[in-house]
C-alpha angles and dihedrals in degrees: 000000000000124000133229114265100270101141131281092242089063091055092062094047094052097045092246134145130211088263104046148335110270099178110032115207111175095199096050098034108048114002094085094066117125120263119276118267091228110039090181096054127107111297132199114270112226093196093056091045090054091048091050092050092049093052096043102034108011096119100024125111127212131039131324116227108223123190132193118202125177105240113241125247097042098100089243128124127213141138127234117284118205132193135168123214132182116261094236140099092297094060098086093054093046093047092049089054091049091047092052091052091047090050091055091048095047090246128143119229118228134173133195098238094232138061129253132200099250150348117299093032118115108132121120092250090052096058106106106178140020126177102179136053121216136195118197112212104191107146143036127015097349097178090054091048091050091050090051091053093047092048095051106025102033134230113342124220095233136017109191129188102221095203098252126109131211121232087262091056097252119143115250111237142209111205116199134192117192116218124224090242139006115280119226137163112001091358090057090052089050091051091053092047089052090052089055094044094051091047091052092049096051102028096255128147107297093196087087088076082087119076095222098055106128124224136193119268118240112243094034127105130263114212107174116149091352094300106130112199135157116248089238133202103227096181134009122187131176092241127145126177135198111242096226094047090046090051089057091052090051091048091052095046111102120222116262111256109257094359109063122095094018116115115231128219136140124241115237127213090237094071133049115263112261093228089058094045094055094053104031122086115226126202132209123257096049094280093143139052091275135020128254088251092053092047095046092046092051093047094044090048091051094053092043089057090049091053093042092054092048096248092119133027118241091254091051091048093051092048090051091051091049090048092054090047092052097043106037110025113082103225102014122239117254112263091242092058092045091052094048092050092047093051091047093051092044092054091048092048093051091046091052101038105030132235118357126245091222116185118236112209111237117264094201113138120255116254091255089061095054111118121224133187133195122230090250094055091050093049094045095050104099097161116137117278116253114269114260116248087212116012141255090040091289092128119013130186109290090005130139122223122190119201111193132185144146120267114282094012090116104262096142093042091051092044094052093047091047095047094047090053090049090049088052093048092242129135118251124195089337094310110123132196119207091228139340105312129215105239128190112193110199104190131171105185112063123062119226100262094045091046092056089045091053092048090052091048096051106094100231121165114261093239090054092051092047093050095047100045094106103022097058112071122178135182124223117240109310124213100201145088123246090245126130095290092040092050091052091050091049092047091052091048092051093048090049091049094048106025096160101045133007122254123271093214133029112191121193114197114213120003093205097063094050101032118136114186096194133238093333092053094227122172133236093278092057110095092206092051092046092050089049090053094047098043104030098033113024099031094041090051092048093046091050093050104033122334091204097054122105124239125216118196119194112209142174126249130217127229118278131175116260091251093051090048090050094048097047117354093185091069084075093073109115120235136028124351088237089080094065092047091051106049125085095211133023130194126184120194115199143146113250088197118030090206094054126073096224119106128200122222111207115199130203121180131191098184101045147025119298117276123213118246118264127228107215139173141168112260117178089350094304129104111244135175116244122216104254089213086074092056117101106236103181123061091345095174094050091046091052090053091051090049091052092049092051091050090050092052090049091054092047093051093048094047092049091051091052093047094047092049090051086058091050100261129124126182140203116225093260093045092050092049092050096045097046100036110144091001124123090007091291096133127214126348093258091054090049093050090050092053091048090051091051093049091048089055090048091051099242090112123046133169143251112211095174109050096164093108087061096049096258129122127233119297123236088213116104090227101037130215122349116253131187132188114280095018116155134177133200116252097205091246129100131234130203123220105234093212102043101021090230115157117219137163112276114242134196129204116249107226125196121241099186141023137195115255109239089211104045105011090234121144109250133183120256111242097206115013091192092064115064107213123197126196113258113288092004100096108125 
């Protein structure tokens, strides 16, 4: 990237190259510029620059890409100047120095609102972290658009007047929301998708769908067409938002009437107006106001944007380009040249603006193809029912199953275990396949190395793994939408994985990361967008691959109160209500008690009788079903607290007995209860005796009837002295360590002579005092 003409000697001093500044030194690089021509003009504001940096980069790590462009319309020439500065405490001072130099040169100051690893990096794929989300309102009724954002998305952190004005005189705005933490990886991709979705819904600048789109810095100076204005912070609020919660707000926000889904962008005086280009013939040889190349590039770019935003299909876009070529270019370009130029501009547009929202033409049958059946035909058809893909009626041929759950509840872990069992032809939690199934797992959350790590960590039986080695096929984390191009890529991958026969199951995990809302760009909470995704994306893909296969969609849930979850757990599914009305089976995985490991799997079927919910948990790394008879139904939370208190008292009693024996003291049950009443939170003596009796029945406490070896006389208690495993007493003598010579008190193990029968309560003799035996299933 070339630099502005500032002198080659300066490049050496600052540690710069012809392409960029590697080591940025504000005192050497920019403070020797000549004085400003107008000392009373608008100047950069260091306070606003610092505020902007705190909101946009305060928690980010890495380097901030900064760009200086000479604003158009000033009669000045200059090429872009690019620097990178560390996102740390020195950034405000350095950026103020850069802004002062830019002000003197008539240059605007931009940043890419995310950090990169090092100098010279500025591409979308090189952006590592972002902590703020921005919407650029630069056209139309900006006050109405701002009001729409405030009403549906809440108070933003910053509202910035960018310096530009609309034809109506309204200030163009940048609206920022600061996140609670920096976004990276899949979260960064989600943040960029949200920027594009919001822009589509309010008629903002859709270029911000790309991570590397630069934006003006608050506190710097706008110079376009000789109008010098401060890029001014209008409002600043201490507001932070969670990315996932903000995504739900965006999904629920409706498009503005007449404004949503239309890309914004102002027309400059340096290029011909698009409206004129599309209707004005242009001849070769530069005979007109613009050349054939300029006209063709403008027209092709217009139709590419239409296709990219989903407002035209690719075929429609190409036909429009060919129509312009035939009608307006004199003579027309050869088709080969037109195609090459279109493909070049398309690649550049996708590289700059991110994935396309390509429209997929509906595959719905024409009315004449619609099948109908009389009542008699339906009643007389006694042919066997189709075989379930997963019995009983959980997934039927051509059916759609939705598995929902909150983040970190174990959806993906459960899904992988379930699908591997299905691929092996083995039952799982009572769900049974008729044979080993061919499973294609299309997932967009776990990268390759962590996917193989998770598969190796899941404790699956060896015979299941052996049987599913070739019938379970998974993708690594995908960075794509299930749009037209994405659907074609997926279809080719499935056909390559199962070339001989189509899959029995296609699983998409999760919906959110692959969701395409269609030409209007709606989110998951938009019923129209959800129906488009289900009918024109999921069903079309299934029908193309194997119309009889079943589809499993993994989806997120939103927070509900415990009573709402109890009354109707399927209300927790995120997104539009159309999803619930569309699927044939629904499963919700949730924790009835957040402090307990057990999960409950709620089941809803359209094609079969109702199934009871399942209580499940991971035991030894494997998912198992728990007998619901063991589940406490009444006052579960209070009961769990009582259980924990009883366990605590048991541990306190055992530890006291061990400590007292080490000091040479043994106790009968009554003596212990009287001595330690109301100590250590044990309660009264009756409560202590009850706990000792319970632990004696469970085998954690036994008895010593003959305490003479320990220097104690006979006990008047029927049971004798209390004894626990590992108990020792001092003998009064000393012993010397033969290796170190250390002298320590000699100790002797206290061994039980009797124990309490767990069946009759009788006092029985211990067969081998050196082996501590517990009743079955009572070992601590």
